C-alpha positions as CSV (number, residue, x, y, z in Angstrom):
1,M,16.5,13.6,3.0
2,Y,13.8,14.0,0.7
3,S,12.3,11.0,-1.8
4,K,12.2,12.1,-5.2
5,K,9.2,11.7,-6.4
6,A,6.4,13.6,-5.8
7,L,3.4,12.1,-3.5
8,G,0.0,12.3,-5.0
9,L,-3.1,11.9,-2.6
10,V,-6.5,11.7,-2.4
11,E,-9.3,11.0,0.2
12,T,-13.0,10.2,-0.3
13,V,-15.9,8.5,2.0
14,G,-16.1,5.0,0.7
15,M,-14.5,2.7,-1.5
16,V,-16.4,3.7,-4.8
17,P,-15.2,7.4,-5.0
18,A,-11.5,5.9,-4.2
19,I,-11.5,2.9,-7.2
20,E,-12.9,5.7,-9.5
21,A,-10.4,8.7,-8.2
22,A,-7.6,6.0,-8.8
23,D,-8.7,5.2,-12.2
24,K,-9.0,8.4,-13.3
25,M,-5.2,9.4,-11.8
26,L,-4.0,6.6,-13.6
27,K,-5.4,7.9,-17.2
28,A,-4.2,11.6,-16.7
29,A,-0.9,11.2,-16.5
30,S,2.4,9.3,-16.2
31,V,1.7,8.1,-12.1
32,E,2.3,4.9,-10.3
33,M,-0.6,4.2,-7.7
34,S,1.6,3.4,-5.3
35,A,-0.4,3.1,-1.6
36,Y,-4.7,2.6,-0.9
37,E,-5.6,2.0,2.1
38,N,-9.0,1.9,4.4
39,V,-8.1,4.1,6.6
40,G,-11.1,3.8,8.7
41,S,-14.6,5.7,9.4
42,T,-15.5,5.1,6.0
43,L,-12.2,7.3,4.3
44,V,-10.3,5.5,1.8
45,T,-7.2,6.4,0.4
46,V,-5.0,6.3,-3.4
47,M,-1.8,8.2,-3.4
48,V,0.1,8.2,-7.2
49,T,3.4,8.7,-7.5
50,G,5.3,10.5,-10.2
51,D,7.2,13.7,-10.9
52,V,5.5,16.8,-10.1
53,A,3.8,18.1,-12.8
54,A,2.5,14.9,-13.4
55,V,1.2,14.0,-9.7
56,R,-0.7,17.4,-9.8
57,A,-2.7,16.0,-12.5
58,S,-3.6,13.0,-11.1
59,V,-5.0,14.1,-8.5
60,E,-7.2,16.8,-9.6
61,A,-8.4,14.4,-12.5
62,G,-9.2,12.1,-9.1
63,A,-10.6,14.5,-7.1
64,E,-13.4,15.6,-9.8
65,A,-13.9,12.1,-10.3
66,A,-15.2,11.2,-6.5
67,V,-16.6,14.4,-6.2
68,A,-18.5,13.3,-9.5
69,I,-19.6,10.8,-8.2
70,G,-19.8,10.5,-4.8
71,K,-17.9,12.6,-1.2
72,L,-14.0,13.9,-1.5
73,T,-12.7,14.2,2.1
74,A,-9.2,15.3,0.8
75,Q,-6.6,15.7,-1.7
76,N,-3.1,17.3,-1.7
77,T,-0.1,16.9,-3.4
78,M,2.9,16.8,-2.0
79,P,6.7,18.2,-4.0
80,R,9.9,16.0,-2.4
81,P,8.8,14.7,0.7
82,I,10.9,14.2,3.7
83,Q,12.2,10.9,3.4
84,A,10.3,9.5,6.8
85,V,6.8,10.9,5.0
86,S,8.1,8.1,2.4
87,D,8.3,5.4,5.0
88,I,4.5,6.2,6.3
89,A,3.6,6.1,2.5
90,A,5.1,3.0,1.8
91,V,3.4,1.4,4.7
92,Y,0.0,1.1,2.3
93,D,2.7,-0.2,-0.2
94,I,-0.4,-1.7,-3.4
95,S,2.3,-3.7,-4.7
96,A,2.9,-5.8,-1.0
97,D,0.7,-8.3,-1.8
98,M,0.4,-8.9,-5.0
99,E,3.4,-11.4,-5.3
100,G,2.1,-14.5,-7.6
101,V,-1.1,-12.0,-8.1
102,K,-1.6,-12.2,-12.2
103,P,-2.5,-9.1,-14.2
104,R,-6.2,-8.7,-14.9
105,K,-7.3,-6.5,-17.5
106,Y,-11.5,-6.2,-17.4
107,E,-13.7,-5.0,-20.4
108,A,-15.7,-2.8,-17.8
109,L,-16.9,-2.4,-13.9
110,G,-19.6,-1.7,-12.0
111,L,-19.8,-0.8,-8.7
112,I,-22.2,0.0,-6.3
113,E,-21.9,1.4,-2.4
114,T,-24.7,1.5,-0.4
115,F,-25.3,1.5,4.0
116,G,-26.1,-2.1,5.2
117,I,-25.3,-6.4,4.4
118,V,-29.1,-6.5,3.8
119,F,-29.1,-4.1,1.0
120,V,-25.8,-4.6,-0.9
121,M,-26.6,-8.4,-0.9
122,E,-30.2,-7.3,-2.9
123,A,-28.1,-4.9,-5.0
124,A,-26.0,-8.0,-5.7
125,D,-28.8,-10.4,-6.5
126,A,-30.6,-7.5,-8.9
127,M,-26.9,-6.4,-10.8
128,C,-26.3,-10.5,-11.8
129,K,-30.2,-10.7,-13.2
130,A,-29.7,-7.8,-14.5
131,A,-27.3,-8.3,-17.3
132,D,-24.2,-11.1,-17.9
133,V,-22.2,-9.3,-15.5
134,E,-19.8,-11.4,-13.0
135,L,-20.2,-10.2,-9.1
136,I,-16.5,-9.9,-8.3
137,G,-15.8,-7.7,-4.8
138,F,-17.5,-7.5,-2.0
139,E,-16.3,-4.9,0.9
140,N,-17.4,-4.1,4.0
141,V,-15.1,-0.6,4.2
142,A,-15.6,0.9,7.6
143,S,-18.8,2.1,9.7
144,G,-21.9,0.4,7.4
145,Y,-20.5,1.5,4.5
146,I,-20.9,-2.0,2.3
147,S,-20.0,-2.3,-2.3
148,V,-20.1,-4.8,-4.7
149,V,-18.0,-5.2,-8.1
150,V,-19.4,-6.2,-11.2
151,E,-17.8,-7.3,-14.4
152,G,-18.9,-7.7,-17.0
153,N,-18.9,-5.0,-20.9
154,V,-20.1,-1.8,-20.9
155,G,-22.9,-2.0,-21.8
156,A,-24.5,-4.6,-19.5
157,C,-22.5,-3.2,-16.2
158,K,-24.3,-0.4,-17.0
159,T,-27.4,-1.9,-17.0
160,A,-26.5,-4.2,-13.8
161,V,-25.6,-0.9,-12.3
162,E,-28.5,0.8,-13.1
163,A,-30.7,-2.2,-11.4
164,G,-29.1,-3.1,-8.4
165,V,-29.2,0.8,-7.4
166,K,-32.7,1.1,-8.3
167,A,-33.1,-2.9,-6.0
168,V,-31.6,-0.2,-3.4
169,Y,-34.2,2.1,-3.5
170,D,-36.9,-0.5,-3.8
171,M,-36.1,-1.2,-0.3
172,G,-36.4,2.5,0.8
173,A,-32.3,2.9,1.0
174,E,-30.1,5.1,0.0
175,V,-26.9,4.5,-2.6
176,Y,-23.9,6.0,-1.8
177,S,-21.7,6.3,-4.3
178,S,-22.0,4.6,-8.1
179,V,-20.4,4.0,-11.2
180,V,-19.9,2.5,-14.4
181,I,-16.1,2.4,-15.4
182,A,-15.4,1.8,-18.8
183,G,-11.7,-0.3,-20.1
184,P,-10.1,0.3,-16.5
185,H,-6.4,1.6,-16.6
186,Q,-4.7,-1.9,-16.1
187,D,-3.3,-1.4,-12.4
188,L,-7.3,-1.6,-10.4
189,Y,-6.3,-5.2,-10.7
190,K,-4.5,-4.7,-7.4
191,L,-7.0,-3.0,-6.1
192,L,-9.5,-5.9,-6.8
193,D,-7.6,-8.4,-6.8
194,R,-8.2,-7.8,-1.9
195,Y,-11.4,-7.4,-2.8
196,A,-12.0,-10.7,-4.2
197,L,-14.6,-13.0,-3.1
198,D,-12.1,-15.6,-2.9
199,K,-10.3,-13.8,-0.4
200,L,-13.8,-13.7,2.1
């Protein structure tokens, strides 16, 4: 038995390129974000469903976005995967924990990913001191990859990310990836909710 929908997958090293990829995937074509998972060993995977042409365009846009700010490890479009494969993807269903969670629209997001809590805490502090942004998310992806997310207007998020990146470099550390997402897709709240500070 085959699924009626195509499945598109983009996998990255770290959370920040995956979130950026997800935003671009959702904006590029009429697809639905079906799954998202921190796989382990720094890998993060985004999955979308839709018709084959839409999924293919979505995956291409997501992969391009991920490469622009970080490391892409894999991308694939699966036309009509077998039902068992669709069942595997369903294990990571992004909507499974969304009951009772209110949709939220963000004006802009600022994200930074680096190695270790010491550096990411310095980045978060610098970001919030440099601009009128709110720290809304934190994630320890795996193997020392740690990310923070702020929200605010576009200008504030740009200033915040610049300050956070500088703070990490001033400590002699490396920023793996950083990005400002202006007008993020409305469904990104499904990803960001799992990283909310009240869930630490």
